[in-house]
N, C-alpha and C positions, 0 to 999 in steps of 0.2 A: 586799051592802056596806052597812054601817050608816053609815059616815062616809067622806068623801073629803077628804083633806088637800091643800090647794092653796097652794104657796108664792107669796108676792107680793113683787115687788121693783120694781114700776112699769114693767117692760119689756114689750115687745110679746109676748114669750114667755109672760109671766105672764098677759097678757090672753087668749092662746090657751088656756092651761091652764084659765083660769076658764071659758071658753066650753065646752071639752070636759067640765070638771067639772060644769057645769050640765046638760049633756046626759046625763051618766051619772047624776047625782043624780035627775033626772026619771025616767029609765028604771028605776032601782032603788029609788026612794023614800029616797035617802040624805040624810044631814045633811052640809052643807059646813062645813069648818073652814079658815079662812084663816090663814096663818102668814107672819110677817115676822121674820127673824132679825136681831137687832141685834148687831153685832160691834164692840165699842169697844176700841181699843188706844191706848195713850198712852205715850210720844210717837209721833207719826207725822210723816212728811214729805210725804205726798201723799194724794190722795183726799179724800173729803168731810170727814173728821175734820180733815185738815190745814188746810182752809179756816177752820174754827172756831179752831184753835190759833193761826193767823196773826193772829186778832183778839184774842189774849191771854186766851182763856178758860181757866178752871181745868178740871180733870178733871170735877168735879161739874157745872159749867155745860155742858161738852161733852156729858156723859151726858144731862142734862136736854133739851138741844136735839135730840140724836139721838132721844130718846124721843118728843118732840113730832113730829118728822119721821116716825117710824115709825107713830105713832098716826094722823097725817094720811094716810099712805099706805094704812093698813088701812081707814080710813073711806072713802077714795076707792074702794078696791077693793070694799067693801060696796055702795056706790052704783052702781058700774059693774056689779057682778054682777047687780043687779036690772034693769039696762037692757040686758043682753046679748040679742042676737036669739035667738029660739027656733029 
């Protein structure tokens, strides 16, 4: 395996996947690729996007905020990946 793709969404399941991915990467000398999918729909009535729309955000502002959140989540995942127990 050259690369291992690990989806990241901030959940406990993602943390488990990261731990298993690290184990596999070490065993096979693989590169880790972290992935977070941003799904922006407009208008919405519930969920994370709905919170922002309730604040009167435009679609562009909503997209920018969700991108910031996704970037932050990936940065946290990178940091956590380095601290996962061997």
